[in-house]
VEXMAR-956263 format. One line per field, with one value per residue (C-alpha): x negated, y, z; residue in one letter; residue number from 1. Coordinates in nm, 4 decimals, always signed. Example, Ala and Ser with C-alpha at 12.3 -4.5 7.8 and 13.67 -1.06 7.14 Angstrom:
2
u <- [-1.2300, -1.3670]
v <- [-0.4500, -0.1060]
w <- [+0.7800, +0.7140]
aa <- [A, S]
i <- [1, 2]
END
This chain:
355
u <- [+0.0000, -0.1286, -0.0828, -0.0947, +0.1948, +0.2905, +0.2829, +0.6420, +0.7956, +0.5830, +0.6763, +1.0433, +1.0113, +0.8516, +1.1038, +1.4197, +1.3149, +1.2778, +1.6064, +1.7785, +1.6162, +1.7336, +2.0860, +2.1083, +1.9637, +2.2928, +2.4960, +2.2708, +2.4708, +2.8006, +3.0702, +3.1875, +3.5200, +3.3512, +3.1208, +3.3990, +3.6046, +3.3136, +3.2064, +3.5367, +3.3784, +3.0199, +2.7415, +2.6084, +2.4920, +2.2471, +2.3905, +2.2304, +2.1800, +2.3800, +2.2168, +2.3879, +2.1929, +1.8309, +1.7304, +1.9072, +1.7571, +1.4136, +1.4628, +1.5433, +1.6696, +1.8936, +1.7204, +1.4270, +1.2860, +1.2783, +1.0182, +1.1106, +0.9807, +0.7210, +0.5535, +0.5793, +0.3949, +0.1229, +0.0793, +0.0482, -0.2320, -0.4113, -0.3855, -0.5322, -0.8220, -0.8862, -0.8709, -0.5673, -0.7412, -0.6229, -0.7555, -0.6196, -0.8410, -0.7454, -0.3770, -0.3974, -0.5843, -0.3103, -0.0364, -0.2088, -0.2733, +0.0977, +0.1913, -0.0461, +0.0102, +0.3492, +0.6282, +0.8579, +0.6854, +0.9074, +1.1381, +1.0065, +1.1598, +1.1249, +0.8700, +0.6428, +0.6755, +0.5708, +0.2715, +0.1573, +0.1764, -0.0397, -0.2922, -0.3219, -0.3851, -0.6404, -0.4331, -0.4004, -0.1121, -0.0534, +0.1961, +0.3847, +0.7538, +0.6945, +0.9649, +0.8247, +0.5390, +0.6656, +0.5549, +0.9063, +0.9693, +1.2652, +1.4947, +1.3979, +1.0244, +0.8866, +1.2282, +1.3022, +1.2800, +0.9850, +0.7473, +0.9977, +1.1006, +0.7465, +0.6065, +0.7075, +0.3648, +0.2142, +0.4369, +0.3650, -0.0081, +0.0538, +0.2787, +0.4436, +0.2174, +0.4388, +0.1701, -0.0794, +0.1943, +0.2925, -0.0637, -0.1164, +0.2271, +0.1268, -0.1533, +0.0954, +0.3247, +0.0629, +0.0173, +0.3630, +0.6060, +0.4711, +0.7711, +0.8581, +1.1767, +0.9965, +0.7194, +0.9611, +1.1683, +0.8671, +0.7400, +1.0845, +1.0791, +0.7140, +0.7791, +1.0963, +0.9235, +0.6247, +0.8574, +1.0732, +0.7673, +0.7476, +1.1036, +1.4238, +1.6400, +1.8306, +1.8281, +1.4510, +1.3982, +1.6405, +1.4744, +1.1409, +1.2810, +1.3844, +1.0452, +0.8686, +1.0682, +0.9673, +0.6009, +0.6291, +0.7732, +0.4778, +0.2258, +0.3891, +0.3266, -0.0299, +0.0244, +0.3656, +0.6274, +0.9488, +1.2046, +1.5566, +1.8225, +1.9272, +1.6777, +1.6088, +1.6607, +2.0019, +2.1188, +1.9823, +2.1778, +2.4947, +2.4425, +2.3875, +2.7035, +2.8987, +2.7431, +2.8192, +3.1915, +3.2540, +3.4625, +3.5345, +3.2755, +3.4457, +3.5462, +3.1920, +3.0564, +3.3172, +3.2299, +2.8565, +2.8895, +3.1161, +2.9143, +2.5528, +2.5344, +2.2973, +2.1254, +1.7549, +1.7125, +1.5300, +1.7675, +2.0515, +1.9289, +1.6868, +1.9343, +2.1860, +1.9448, +1.8786, +2.2514, +2.3270, +2.0587, +2.2104, +2.5697, +2.4791, +2.2840, +1.9891, +2.1673, +1.9640, +2.2396, +2.4848, +2.2136, +2.1161, +2.4707, +2.6087, +2.3171, +2.3688, +2.7369, +2.7003, +2.6839, +2.4392, +2.0734, +2.1682, +1.8454, +1.6366, +1.8672, +1.8641, +1.4850, +1.4285, +1.6962, +1.5886, +1.2259, +1.3255, +1.5812, +1.3398, +1.0599, +1.2923, +1.4401, +1.1867, +1.2303, +1.4542, +1.7362, +1.7096, +1.9953, +1.8266, +1.9961, +1.9063, +1.5579, +1.4844, +1.6127, +1.4239, +1.0946, +1.1490, +1.2017, +0.9386, +0.6602, +0.4491, +0.4103, +0.3692, +0.2527, +0.4349, +0.2754, -0.0699, +0.0368, +0.1936, -0.1186, -0.3433, -0.1216, -0.0842, -0.4618, -0.4832, -0.1825, -0.3390, -0.6638, -0.4832, -0.2697, -0.5775, -0.7081, -0.3959, -0.0951]
v <- [+0.0000, +0.3448, +0.6722, +0.8686, +1.1155, +1.0476, +0.6683, +0.5985, +0.8412, +0.7042, +0.3471, +0.4471, +0.6149, +0.3105, +0.0788, +0.2762, +0.3298, -0.0481, -0.1116, +0.1218, -0.0570, -0.3949, -0.2630, -0.1215, -0.4249, -0.6219, -0.3144, -0.1802, -0.0847, -0.1473, +0.1182, +0.2813, +0.1010, -0.2361, -0.1714, -0.0637, -0.3679, -0.6065, -0.4570, -0.3288, +0.0164, +0.1347, -0.1117, -0.1234, -0.4869, -0.7034, -0.9349, -1.1870, -1.0265, -1.2089, -1.3396, -1.0677, -0.7928, -0.6945, -0.8065, -1.1403, -1.2021, -1.1295, -1.3910, -1.1286, -1.2542, -1.1089, -0.8171, -0.8191, -0.5117, -0.4620, -0.2958, +0.0403, -0.0040, -0.2522, +0.0181, +0.2555, +0.0117, -0.0467, +0.3297, +0.3505, +0.0916, +0.2824, +0.6108, +0.4461, +0.3007, +0.6427, +0.8241, +1.0180, +1.1581, +0.9371, +1.0352, +0.9424, +0.6380, +0.5127, +0.5558, +0.3751, +0.0911, +0.0762, +0.0632, -0.2164, -0.4063, -0.3850, -0.5015, -0.8013, -0.9124, -0.7969, -1.0549, -0.7602, -0.6606, -0.8963, -0.6024, -0.2500, +0.0648, +0.1434, +0.4222, +0.2240, -0.0921, +0.0823, +0.2522, -0.0662, -0.2579, +0.0019, +0.0138, -0.3649, -0.3668, -0.0876, +0.1197, +0.4963, +0.6309, +0.9186, +0.7283, +0.5320, +0.5969, +0.8436, +0.8646, +0.8179, +1.0535, +1.3296, +1.4205, +1.3607, +1.0634, +0.8436, +0.9930, +0.7259, +0.7809, +0.9951, +1.1239, +0.8403, +0.8193, +0.5804, +0.8485, +0.9831, +0.6410, +0.5509, +0.8888, +0.9070, +0.7962, +1.1038, +1.3195, +1.1066, +1.1868, +1.5628, +1.6505, +1.9852, +2.0709, +2.0780, +2.2217, +1.9445, +1.6823, +1.8104, +1.8251, +1.4594, +1.3668, +1.5016, +1.2444, +0.9610, +1.0939, +1.0693, +0.9096, +0.7522, +1.0263, +1.3128, +1.5462, +1.8531, +1.6820, +1.3736, +1.5775, +1.8236, +1.5346, +1.3501, +1.6686, +1.7278, +1.3886, +1.4256, +1.7712, +1.6603, +1.3626, +1.5724, +1.8217, +1.5546, +1.4417, +1.7734, +1.9120, +1.7715, +2.0169, +1.8970, +2.2415, +2.2690, +1.9356, +2.0179, +2.3569, +2.1777, +1.9527, +2.2593, +2.4252, +2.1055, +2.0893, +2.4468, +2.3701, +2.0559, +2.2503, +2.4902, +2.2072, +2.0373, +2.3383, +2.2310, +1.8565, +1.7654, +1.7788, +1.9743, +1.7463, +1.8582, +1.7891, +1.8907, +2.0706, +1.9230, +2.2408, +2.3008, +1.9487, +1.9725, +2.2914, +2.1290, +1.8152, +2.0131, +2.2162, +1.8900, +1.7722, +2.1020, +2.0979, +1.7229, +1.5927, +1.2325, +0.9665, +0.8076, +1.1389, +1.2672, +0.9679, +1.0080, +1.3765, +1.3087, +1.0316, +1.2329, +1.5553, +1.4493, +1.0761, +0.8288, +0.6628, +0.5922, +0.9396, +1.1598, +1.4520, +1.2356, +0.9933, +1.2249, +1.5125, +1.2449, +1.1079, +1.4521, +1.5288, +1.2000, +1.2792, +1.6255, +1.5005, +1.2229, +1.4793, +1.2435, +0.9741, +0.6634, +0.4066, +0.6469, +0.7788, +0.4411, +0.2989, +0.5961, +0.5806, +0.2078, +0.2784, +0.5601, +0.3150, +0.2782, +0.2973, +0.2418, +0.0818, +0.3723, +0.6389, +0.4605, +0.4207, +0.7939, +0.9105, +0.6512, +0.7641, +1.1159, +1.0088, +0.7629, +1.0190, +1.2626, +1.0265, +0.7559, +0.3829, +0.4086, +0.5490, +0.2945, +0.0413, -0.2199, -0.5330, -0.4402, -0.3347, -0.6691, -0.8656, -0.6454, -0.6919, -1.0683, -1.0910, -0.8460, -0.7918, -1.0941, -0.9415, -0.5728, -0.5418, -0.2178, -0.1511, -0.1693, +0.0601, +0.3051, +0.3110, +0.3794, +0.6566, +0.8056, +0.8320, +1.0316, +1.2434, +1.3298, +1.4296, +1.6469, +1.8017, +1.8864, +2.0921, +2.3068, +2.3067]
w <- [+0.0000, -0.0913, +0.0956, -0.2298, -0.2165, -0.5796, -0.5652, -0.4588, -0.7073, -0.9903, -0.9011, -0.8942, -1.2340, -1.3957, -1.2314, -1.3050, -1.6658, -1.6936, -1.5144, -1.7582, -2.0514, -1.9186, -1.8535, -2.2044, -2.3819, -2.3940, -2.5009, -2.7774, -3.0879, -2.9050, -2.8856, -2.5636, -2.5598, -2.6166, -2.3226, -2.0869, -2.1837, -2.1222, -1.7883, -1.6573, -1.6483, -1.6742, -1.7565, -1.4015, -1.3783, -1.5678, -1.8313, -2.0656, -2.4093, -2.6748, -2.9953, -3.2010, -3.0210, -3.0827, -2.7345, -2.7695, -3.1117, -2.9628, -2.6869, -2.4255, -2.0909, -1.8228, -1.6497, -1.8902, -2.0631, -2.4390, -2.6604, -2.5033, -2.1482, -2.2695, -2.4802, -2.1848, -1.9568, -2.2173, -2.2462, -1.8670, -1.8767, -2.1514, -1.9591, -1.6505, -1.8487, -2.0017, -1.6683, -1.7853, -2.0939, -2.3779, -2.7204, -3.0617, -3.1027, -2.7588, -2.8332, -3.1681, -2.9978, -2.7335, -2.9962, -3.1869, -2.8637, -2.7831, -3.1316, -3.1047, -2.7461, -2.6188, -2.6266, -2.7005, -3.0235, -3.2229, -3.2738, -3.3010, -3.4388, -3.8102, -3.7681, -3.5365, -3.7471, -4.0673, -3.9072, -3.7305, -4.0587, -4.2332, -3.9470, -3.9464, -4.3211, -4.2991, -4.5389, -4.5543, -4.3499, -4.5916, -4.8047, -4.5373, -4.5895, -4.8731, -5.1385, -5.4893, -5.5694, -5.3391, -4.9898, -4.8592, -4.6351, -4.5582, -4.2890, -4.0353, -4.0782, -3.7984, -3.6888, -3.4480, -3.0692, -3.0301, -2.9033, -2.6499, -2.5180, -2.4082, -2.3063, -1.9369, -1.8002, -1.9635, -1.7439, -1.4392, -1.4470, -1.4765, -1.1800, -1.2405, -1.5343, -1.8408, -2.0693, -1.9935, -2.0196, -2.3625, -2.4879, -2.3940, -2.5299, -2.8703, -2.8878, -2.8358, -3.1102, -3.3829, -3.6247, -3.6151, -3.5076, -3.7131, -3.7196, -3.5175, -3.3947, -3.2626, -3.1010, -2.9398, -2.8021, -2.6610, -2.4985, -2.3465, -2.1712, -2.0683, -1.9216, -1.7467, -1.5893, -1.4814, -1.3141, -1.1508, -0.9545, -0.7719, -0.7855, -0.6393, -0.8276, -1.1359, -1.2898, -1.2616, -1.4332, -1.7136, -1.7655, -1.7873, -2.0591, -2.2558, -2.1969, -2.3018, -2.6227, -2.7062, -2.6352, -2.8465, -3.1382, -3.1213, -3.0970, -3.3931, -3.6158, -3.6870, -3.6929, -3.8235, -4.0948, -4.0597, -4.2224, -4.3084, -4.0498, -3.6983, -3.4777, -3.1367, -2.9338, -3.0904, -3.0129, -2.6585, -2.5920, -2.7241, -2.5156, -2.1967, -2.2607, -2.2806, -1.9528, -1.7792, -1.8565, -1.8151, -1.5254, -1.6268, -1.7044, -2.0028, -2.1618, -2.1098, -2.3015, -2.5770, -2.6186, -2.6145, -2.8711, -3.1000, -3.0897, -3.0383, -3.1024, -2.9429, -3.2368, -3.2738, -3.4238, -3.1735, -3.2303, -3.0953, -2.8290, -2.6499, -2.5950, -2.4917, -2.2306, -2.0823, -2.0766, -1.8984, -1.6401, -1.5872, -1.5689, -1.3219, -1.1156, -1.1181, -0.9175, -1.0112, -1.0632, -1.2263, -1.4561, -1.6004, -1.5956, -1.7891, -2.0326, -2.0861, -2.1580, -2.4128, -2.7046, -2.9921, -2.8756, -2.5127, -2.3926, -2.5165, -2.3727, -2.0363, -2.0395, -2.0873, -1.8438, -1.5874, -1.5959, -1.4905, -1.2291, -1.0684, -1.0502, -0.8758, -0.6171, -0.5192, -0.4590, -0.1492, -0.3626, -0.6427, -0.6686, -0.4516, -0.5865, -0.9413, -0.8311, -0.6692, -0.9657, -1.2083, -1.0249, -1.0027, -1.3784, -1.5067, -1.2559, -1.3455, -1.6911, -1.6064, -1.2401, -1.1703, -0.8312, -0.9881, -1.2713, -1.0257, -0.8086, -1.1072, -1.2410, -0.8926, -0.8513, -1.1735, -1.0762, -0.7398, -0.9045, -1.1595, -0.8847, -0.6769, -0.9682, -0.9675, -1.1971]
aa <- [X, X, X, X, X, X, X, X, X, X, X, X, X, X, X, X, X, X, X, X, X, X, X, X, X, X, X, X, X, X, X, X, X, X, X, X, X, X, X, X, X, X, X, X, X, X, X, X, X, X, X, X, X, X, X, X, X, X, X, X, X, X, X, X, X, X, X, X, X, X, X, X, X, X, X, X, X, X, X, X, X, X, X, X, X, X, X, X, X, X, X, X, X, X, X, X, X, X, X, X, X, X, X, X, X, X, X, X, X, X, X, X, X, X, X, X, X, X, X, X, X, X, X, X, X, X, X, X, X, X, X, X, X, X, X, X, X, X, X, X, X, X, X, X, X, X, X, X, X, X, X, X, X, X, X, X, X, X, X, X, X, X, X, X, X, X, X, X, X, X, X, X, X, X, X, X, X, X, X, X, X, X, X, X, X, X, X, X, X, X, X, X, X, X, X, X, X, X, X, X, X, X, X, X, X, X, X, X, X, X, X, X, X, X, X, X, X, X, X, X, X, X, X, X, X, X, X, X, X, X, X, X, X, X, X, X, X, X, X, X, X, X, X, X, X, X, X, X, X, X, X, X, X, X, X, X, X, X, X, X, X, X, X, X, X, X, X, X, X, X, X, X, X, X, X, X, X, X, X, X, X, X, X, X, X, X, X, X, X, X, X, X, X, X, X, X, X, X, X, X, X, X, X, X, X, X, X, X, X, X, X, X, X, X, X, X, X, X, X, X, X, X, X, X, X, X, X, X, X, X, X, X, X, X, X, X, X, X, X, X, X, X, X, X, X, X, X, X, X, X, X, X, X, X, X]
i <- [1, 2, 3, 4, 5, 6, 7, 8, 9, 10, 11, 12, 13, 14, 15, 16, 17, 18, 19, 20, 21, 22, 23, 24, 25, 26, 27, 28, 29, 30, 31, 32, 33, 34, 35, 36, 37, 38, 39, 40, 41, 42, 43, 44, 45, 46, 47, 48, 49, 50, 51, 52, 53, 54, 55, 56, 57, 58, 59, 60, 61, 62, 63, 64, 65, 66, 67, 68, 69, 70, 71, 72, 73, 74, 75, 76, 77, 78, 79, 80, 81, 82, 83, 84, 85, 86, 87, 88, 89, 90, 91, 92, 93, 94, 95, 96, 97, 98, 99, 100, 101, 102, 103, 104, 105, 106, 107, 108, 109, 110, 111, 112, 113, 114, 115, 116, 117, 118, 119, 120, 121, 122, 123, 124, 125, 126, 127, 128, 129, 130, 131, 132, 133, 134, 135, 136, 137, 138, 139, 140, 141, 142, 143, 144, 145, 146, 147, 148, 149, 150, 151, 152, 153, 154, 155, 156, 157, 158, 159, 160, 161, 162, 163, 164, 165, 166, 167, 168, 169, 170, 171, 172, 173, 174, 175, 176, 177, 178, 179, 180, 181, 182, 183, 184, 185, 186, 187, 188, 189, 190, 191, 192, 193, 194, 195, 196, 197, 198, 199, 200, 201, 202, 203, 204, 205, 206, 207, 208, 209, 210, 211, 212, 213, 214, 215, 216, 217, 218, 219, 220, 221, 222, 223, 224, 225, 226, 227, 228, 229, 230, 231, 232, 233, 234, 235, 236, 237, 238, 239, 240, 241, 242, 243, 244, 245, 246, 247, 248, 249, 250, 251, 252, 253, 254, 255, 256, 257, 258, 259, 260, 261, 262, 263, 264, 265, 266, 267, 268, 269, 270, 271, 272, 273, 274, 275, 276, 277, 278, 279, 280, 281, 282, 283, 284, 285, 286, 287, 288, 289, 290, 291, 292, 293, 294, 295, 296, 297, 298, 299, 300, 301, 302, 303, 304, 305, 306, 307, 308, 309, 310, 311, 312, 313, 314, 315, 316, 317, 318, 319, 320, 321, 322, 323, 324, 325, 326, 327, 328, 329, 330, 331, 332, 333, 334, 335, 336, 337, 338, 339, 340, 341, 342, 343, 344, 345, 346, 347, 348, 349, 350, 351, 352, 353, 354, 355]
END
């Protein structure tokens, strides 16, 4: 056991993100009404993923994480090995290690899959996803939520420092998620998680998400494409307006789904995750249960929202039955206490240098 002041919050963040992933695995691509009918309400308990879901098709078991939290835990390991200063080569090595060794790499998002295939083949990344002889890319290339779903450990090693969190988040976006939308969304989650470690105020964490998205958009200017389509900041504002006026869980989810969406596109699922966190007021179980019930890319939404809620509340406020089952199913593979201790050491060192 460590006396590091950040350890418990970091452990809770890693755990609740994974719990959310495991809750959302059986409901991925379902609709809200299907989920409510199956669970008799919110998806607040672990279920075995069926073969017609991504998790079930990838041999996922009850309470087990998917590629979402799995990539997050691999990133945490890489950050620890790098002393919190992960460079581009280190990140690419981490991504390829995950693709080669993780049992959850059987299914990966379209952006990550295309980049991993090119890296494995030693091919140039310049033409991955390009349409014809243009510089335009397919809508799913670089616009998806893969960078945001795994980025929480970057925030966890920079307590309260949204600028540093965003600068490190940028490294983990490239080369795969090379759009302003993907980078802004990843920076929003990194900044929110970093702030949740040191603030117990929902408003402060949400403001940090917005600030992180703005920093990410600026960082993207020199590194990324600006594809046509919705802008992240606009969708985030809309999602937070829905959360602010909502008074009923099911209607909140209907409104969020109808107006924002919760697909694998970063401009949908990441604002949805932040809105769920805000609406649930960071309550750990409500946050991940609502996220796992929003429909579509439920496991990813719940991973991102859970990372922030866990960082803000600590392990004592996690849903203990789910927490125990989650650890029993996943800890032999990921060793969350060891990951949390390593990240906490880096966080303490960064905190001692001032935010």
